[in-house]
Every structure is written in C-alpha cells, then in structure tokens.
C-alpha positions in Angstrom: -6.0 -35.3 -17.8 -6.9 -36.5 -14.3 -10.2 -35.6 -12.6 -8.4 -33.6 -10.0 -6.6 -31.6 -12.7 -9.9 -31.0 -14.5 -11.6 -29.9 -11.3 -8.8 -27.4 -10.6 -9.1 -26.0 -14.2 -12.8 -25.6 -13.8 -12.6 -23.9 -10.4 -10.1 -21.4 -11.8 -12.6 -20.7 -14.6 -15.4 -20.2 -11.9 -13.1 -18.0 -9.8 -12.7 -15.7 -12.8 -16.3 -15.5 -13.7 -18.4 -16.0 -10.5 -18.6 -14.4 -7.0 -16.2 -15.6 -4.3 -19.1 -17.2 -2.4 -20.2 -19.2 -5.5 -16.6 -20.3 -6.1 -16.2 -21.6 -2.5 -19.5 -23.5 -2.6 -18.7 -25.1 -6.0 -15.3 -26.1 -4.7 -17.0 -27.8 -1.7 -19.4 -29.6 -4.1 -16.6 -30.9 -6.3 -14.6 -32.0 -3.2 -17.6 -34.2 -2.4 -17.5 -35.5 -6.0 -13.8 -36.4 -5.5 -14.6 -38.1 -2.2 -17.3 -40.1 -3.9 -15.0 -41.2 -6.7 -12.3 -42.3 -4.2 -14.9 -44.4 -2.4 -15.8 -46.1 -5.7 -12.1 -47.0 -6.2 -11.5 -44.2 -8.7 -8.9 -41.9 -7.0 -9.5 -38.5 -8.6 -5.7 -37.8 -8.5 -5.0 -40.7 -10.9 -8.4 -41.4 -12.7 -8.7 -40.0 -16.2 -11.5 -37.4 -16.7 -12.7 -39.6 -19.5 -13.9 -42.1 -16.9 -16.8 -39.8 -16.0 -20.0 -41.2 -17.5 -23.8 -41.3 -17.0 -23.7 -44.2 -14.5 -21.1 -42.5 -12.3 -22.8 -39.1 -12.2 -26.3 -40.5 -11.5 -24.8 -42.7 -8.7 -23.3 -39.5 -7.3 -26.8 -38.1 -6.9 -27.7 -40.9 -4.6 -24.4 -40.8 -2.7 -24.7 -37.0 -2.1 -28.2 -37.3 -0.8 -27.2 -40.0 1.6 -24.2 -37.9 2.7 -26.4 -34.9 3.4 -28.9 -37.1 5.1 -26.2 -38.4 7.4 -25.1 -34.9 8.3 -28.7 -34.0 9.0 -28.9 -36.9 11.5 -31.3 -38.9 9.3 -33.8 -36.1 9.1 -34.6 -35.2 5.5 -36.4 -32.0 6.4 -33.2 -30.7 7.8 -31.3 -31.0 4.5 -30.7 -27.5 3.2 -32.4 -27.2 -0.2 -30.0 -24.4 -1.3 -26.9 -26.4 -0.3 -28.2 -29.5 -2.1 -29.1 -27.5 -5.2 -25.8 -25.7 -5.3 -23.7 -28.9 -5.0 -25.6 -30.5 -8.0 -25.3 -27.2 -9.9 -21.6 -27.4 -9.4 -21.4 -30.9 -11.0 -23.7 -29.8 -13.8 -21.5 -26.8 -14.5 -18.4 -29.0 -14.3 -19.8 -31.4 -17.0 -20.8 -28.4 -19.2 -17.3 -27.1 -18.9 -15.7 -30.4 -19.7 -17.8 -31.2 -22.7 -18.6 -27.7 -24.2 -16.1 -25.1 -22.9 -12.9 -27.1 -22.8 -13.8 -30.3 -24.7 -11.8 -32.3 -22.1 -14.5 -34.9 -21.9 -15.8 -36.7 -25.0 -19.2 -38.3 -24.7 -22.2 -38.8 -26.9 -25.0 -36.2 -27.2 -27.5 -38.6 -25.6 -25.2 -39.2 -22.6 -24.6 -35.5 -22.2 -28.3 -34.7 -22.2 -29.0 -37.6 -19.8 -26.4 -36.2 -17.3 -27.8 -32.7 -17.6 -31.4 -33.9 -17.0 -30.3 -35.9 -14.0 -28.5 -33.0 -12.5 -31.4 -30.6 -13.2 -33.9 -32.9 -11.6 -31.6 -33.5 -8.5 -30.9 -29.7 -8.1 -34.6 -28.7 -8.4 -35.5 -26.8 -5.3 -38.9 -27.0 -3.6 -40.1 -23.4 -3.2 -40.1 -22.3 0.4 -43.4 -20.7 1.2 -42.7 -19.8 4.8 -39.8 -18.7 6.9 -39.2 -21.1 9.8 -39.6 -19.6 13.2 -36.0 -20.3 14.1 -34.9 -18.0 11.3 -36.6 -14.9 12.5 -35.4 -13.1 15.7 -37.9 -11.5 18.0 -37.8 -7.9 19.0 -36.5 -8.9 22.4 -33.5 -10.8 20.8 -32.7 -7.8 18.6 -32.9 -5.4 21.5 -30.6 -7.7 23.6 -28.1 -7.7 20.8 -28.1 -3.9 20.6 -27.8 -3.5 24.4 -24.7 -5.8 24.4 -23.1 -4.0 21.4 -23.7 -0.6 23.1 -22.2 -1.6 26.5 -19.3 0.7 27.5 -15.9 -0.8 27.7 -14.6 -1.9 31.0 -10.8 -1.6 30.9 -8.2 -1.4 33.7 -6.2 1.7 34.3 -3.0 0.0 33.2 -4.4 -1.0 29.7 -1.9 0.2 27.0 -3.2 3.2 25.0 -2.8 1.3 21.8 -5.0 -1.6 23.1 -7.6 0.9 24.4 -7.9 2.5 21.0 -8.1 -0.8 19.2 -10.9 -2.1 21.5 -12.7 1.2 21.3 -12.7 1.0 17.5 -13.9 -2.6 17.6 -16.8 -1.5 19.8 -17.8 1.4 17.5 -17.4 -0.8 14.4 -19.6 -3.5 15.9 -22.3 -1.1 16.8 -22.2 0.3 13.3 -22.3 -3.2 11.7 -25.4 -4.2 13.7 -27.2 -1.0 13.1 -26.3 -1.0 9.4 -27.6 -4.6 8.8 -30.6 -4.0 10.9 -31.8 -1.0 9.0 -30.7 -1.8 5.4 -31.3 -5.5 4.9 -27.9 -5.9 3.3 -26.3 -9.3 3.0 -23.2 -9.7 5.0 -21.2 -10.3 1.8 -22.4 -6.9 0.6 -21.5 -5.2 3.8 -17.9 -6.3 3.9 -17.4 -5.1 0.3 -18.7 -1.6 1.0 -16.1 1.1 0.4 -16.2 4.7 1.7 -16.8 6.0 -1.8 -20.0 3.9 -2.0 -21.6 5.9 0.9 -24.4 8.3 -0.2 -24.1 11.2 2.2 -27.1 13.1 0.8 -29.6 10.3 1.5 -27.7 8.6 4.3 -27.3 5.3 2.4 -24.9 3.5 0.1 -24.6 2.0 -3.3 -24.2 -1.7 -3.1 -22.1 -2.7 -6.1 -21.2 -6.4 -5.4 -24.7 -7.9 -5.1 -25.8 -11.5 -5.5 -27.7 -10.6 -8.7 -24.6 -8.5 -10.0 -26.9 -5.4 -10.2 -26.2 -2.3 -8.3 -28.8 -1.1 -5.8 -29.2 1.6 -3.3 -29.7 0.9 0.4 -30.7 3.3 3.1 -29.7 3.5 6.7 -31.6 4.6 9.8 -30.5 7.9 11.5 -28.9 5.9 14.3 -27.1 3.6 11.8 -25.7 6.5 9.8 -24.6 8.3 12.9 -22.9 5.1 14.2 -21.1 4.6 10.8 -19.9 8.3 10.8 -18.8 8.2 14.4 -16.8 5.1 13.8 -15.1 6.5 10.6 -14.3 9.8 12.3 -12.5 8.0 15.2 -10.8 5.7 12.8 -9.2 8.7 10.9 -8.1 7.1 7.7 -6.2 10.2 6.4 -2.7 8.7 6.8 -3.4 5.7 4.5 -1.5 5.6 1.1 -4.6 4.4 -0.7 -7.4 6.9 -1.7 -9.8 7.3 1.2 -12.8 6.5 -1.1 -11.4 3.0 -1.9 -11.0 2.0 1.8 -13.5 -0.4 3.4 -16.3 1.1 5.5 -15.9 -1.7 8.0 -12.3 -2.7 8.8 -10.2 -5.1 10.8 -8.8 -4.0 14.1 -6.9 -7.1 15.2 -3.2 -7.1 16.0 -2.2 -8.6 12.7 -3.9 -5.8 10.8 -1.7 -3.2 12.6 -2.3 0.3 11.2 -3.5 -1.0 7.8 -7.2 -0.5 6.9 -8.1 -4.0 5.7 -11.5 -5.3 4.8 -13.3 -7.7 7.1 -14.5 -11.1 5.8 -17.9 -12.6 6.1 -16.5 -15.1 8.7 -15.2 -12.2 10.9 -18.6 -10.5 10.9 -20.2 -13.9 11.8 -17.7 -14.0 14.7 -18.7 -10.5 15.8 -22.3 -11.8 16.1 -21.3 -15.0 17.8 -19.4 -13.0 20.5 -22.1 -10.5 21.0 -24.8 -13.2 21.2 -22.7 -15.2 23.6 -22.2 -12.3 26.0 -25.8 -11.3 25.8 -27.0 -14.9 26.6 -28.9 -15.1 23.3 -27.3 -18.3 22.1 -29.4 -20.4 24.4 -32.6 -19.0 22.9 -31.7 -18.4 19.2 -29.1 -19.1 16.6 -28.3 -15.5 15.7 -26.3 -14.8 12.6 -25.8 -11.6 10.5 -28.3 -13.0 7.9 -31.1 -13.2 10.6 -31.1 -9.4 10.7 -31.9 -9.4 7.0 -34.9 -11.6 7.8 -35.9 -9.2 10.6 -35.5 -6.2 8.2 -37.7 -7.9 5.6 -40.5 -8.7 7.9 -40.5 -5.3 9.6 -40.4 -3.4 6.2 -43.1 -5.5 4.7 -45.3 -5.2 7.9 -45.0 -1.4 7.9 -45.4 -0.8 4.2 -47.6 -3.7 3.2 -45.9 -3.5 -0.2 -44.4 -6.7 -1.5 -42.8 -5.2 -4.6 -41.2 -2.4 -2.5 -39.8 -5.0 -0.1 -38.5 -7.0 -3.1 -36.7 -3.9 -4.3 -35.3 -3.1 -0.8 -33.9 -6.6 -0.5 -32.5 -6.8 -4.0 -34.5 -9.9 -4.8 -34.8 -10.7 -8.5 -38.0 -12.7 -8.0 -41.1 -11.8 -5.9 -41.4 -15.5 -5.0 -38.3 -15.2 -2.9 -39.8 -12.2 -1.1 -43.2 -13.7 -0.6 -42.1 -15.9 2.3 -41.9 -12.9 4.5 -45.6 -12.2 3.9 -46.4 -15.2 6.1 -43.8 -14.8 8.8 -44.8 -11.8 10.8 -45.5 -13.8 14.0 -44.8 -10.8 16.1 -47.9 -9.1 14.7 -50.0 -12.2 15.4 -48.7 -12.5 19.0 -49.2 -8.8 19.6 -52.8 -8.9 18.2 -53.5 -12.0 20.3 -52.3 -10.3 23.5 -54.5 -7.3 22.7 -57.6 -9.5 22.0 -57.2 -11.8 24.9 -55.4 -9.5 27.3 -52.6 -12.0 28.0 -49.2 -11.1 29.1 
C-alpha cells in the first residue's frame, strides 16, 4: 500500500471518530508529511508505506519546524504552539494506526517506541501563562463591533422585497451571533451546531452538545442576547420547513444559494461575518478581531466580576484549570482603569 493510500485510510478513520475540526487539522498535518516525503524523493503516491522508518519520521520533525519558522518570517515566537503540537500529534496517531490498528506497517518494538518518543517530545507544548494583548479586545473595540452590527439597513426604494427580507434576516442574525458569543463564551464551532431544540427557554440559555471535550454543558445568554436570538427566529419563521423545527439550526445561512432552506452556517461563514463587521467599523486597523476573541473577552470579564477561577473554568467548558488560569493575568482593562483613577489621566 502506498503512503497516500494509507493516509487516506487513516483520515477516514479519524473522520469517523473525531470532530470535524480535528479531522481537518490532521489532514493538513499529513499533507505536510506528504510534501516532506516528495522533497526527499519519496513521492507518497508511489512510495510504499513500509518505507516509513525512524530516520524519516525524526527528519520530518526538523523539516516541519523549519517550514513553520519560514511561515512565521523567521520569528520562532510567532510559531503557534497548538498548530505545531497538532501536526506532530497527527503523525503520531498515523504511526499508531499503521502499526497497531491496521498493521499496515511492520517495524520493531524499539523503532516504534523511538518514533512515539520523538513525536511526543516534538509535540510537547510550553504552557501559556498569559494571554497576549493582541488576543484580547478592549471595551471600545467590542462596543464598536456592536454599533456596527446594530446599524439600520440603508436600502433603496427599488430593492426587491426578497432581497430586503434576506438582508434584514442577515442583520438580525449577525446581531444575535455577536450577542450570543459575547455573553456565553461559546466557541464558534459550538455556535454553528446549536439547534433550536438545544435552547433552554426557562433559563435563557442552551445546551451545548458538540463541545471540544465531547461533554455537554449549559451556557447562558444575556437578556439582550436572548432577545436578539428570539427576534431573529421569530422573523425567520421556520414553520414551513419539512424537518422538525427543533432540529433546525439556530443560526442559518441567508445567501442566494441557500434559497428558502434553513441550512447551518460554517465556522468560516461566521468568521466572514466578523471580518465584514470589523472592516465596516474600522476595527481591522486596530485589532485582528475574530469570533474567538469574544470568548477571550467573555472569560476575562467573567473572571474579573466573579473572581472565581473554577466557575470561569466551568463556564468556558475547560477540562483543566491551567487553561483557564491565563485569564487571571490578562485583565489589562482593570489595570488601566485603576491607573487612570490613581493618576487622574485621561
């Protein structure tokens, strides 16, 4: 079996057992492996999987680091620890699959252990103890985002009614998305998988079923976020759909290709919503705003107001307090506010 064929079999295995995000990242990591092999004169489409050995996999560690360093313009501090770790985890998982799960690769126990140790060492992440300033939006940036989302539509009198409705729904949806992420701390991947049946009307929240840790958790929305969601859903009027209303996505597409179908958004489409809002609001010149930055904002605000690290961990759905602890050191807004009060600066 060729390396390419083995990679495809492994990715099918991953798609069946892991989240879509993990599957995509592993696929990217193994494309890098294929590129590396091609550069070594071992085209993956023709090279037998048995050609993989300790020397090749350890050389790949060096190659991938240099590749990531080149993409970071020669600045090691800009290499994403999580990206590097996931790419090496992809190769480690691939080797385990080849040797243990499918027995497509026959190597000695010593070689297998050597490869696993090399991958584990390469994938080891240095714990982040502080959230970089460029990851945390200020109050001013968040307010500018909300102002832009809430701006009324400016349409000409001759705009077709169908277009007016579509643009009106997009506006209501985008307001609801921003408010929901801002007040719940959800990941964007969790938001796009929310179904109407997941909403908890009694507490104005939702059950998040498709989480990173694969454990359900409850999230709560602010009054304004809940009102925005309900307003959007009321105007959308899903009653004519053939599917059960409870199974329909909370946040749907309203592009021409979707037509009258209620189709789920993707994480990329939500990212585009933020890019467009930030662009119109003039935020892009000040801050690289993404949906995930609102999760950072939620975390720091929640921790600042409650002072409870464990409760913040629960709200974010973190499995480890270490992940949450970075927010304990990132409330720069509190520092700046206190500094202004002490020194009376403006």
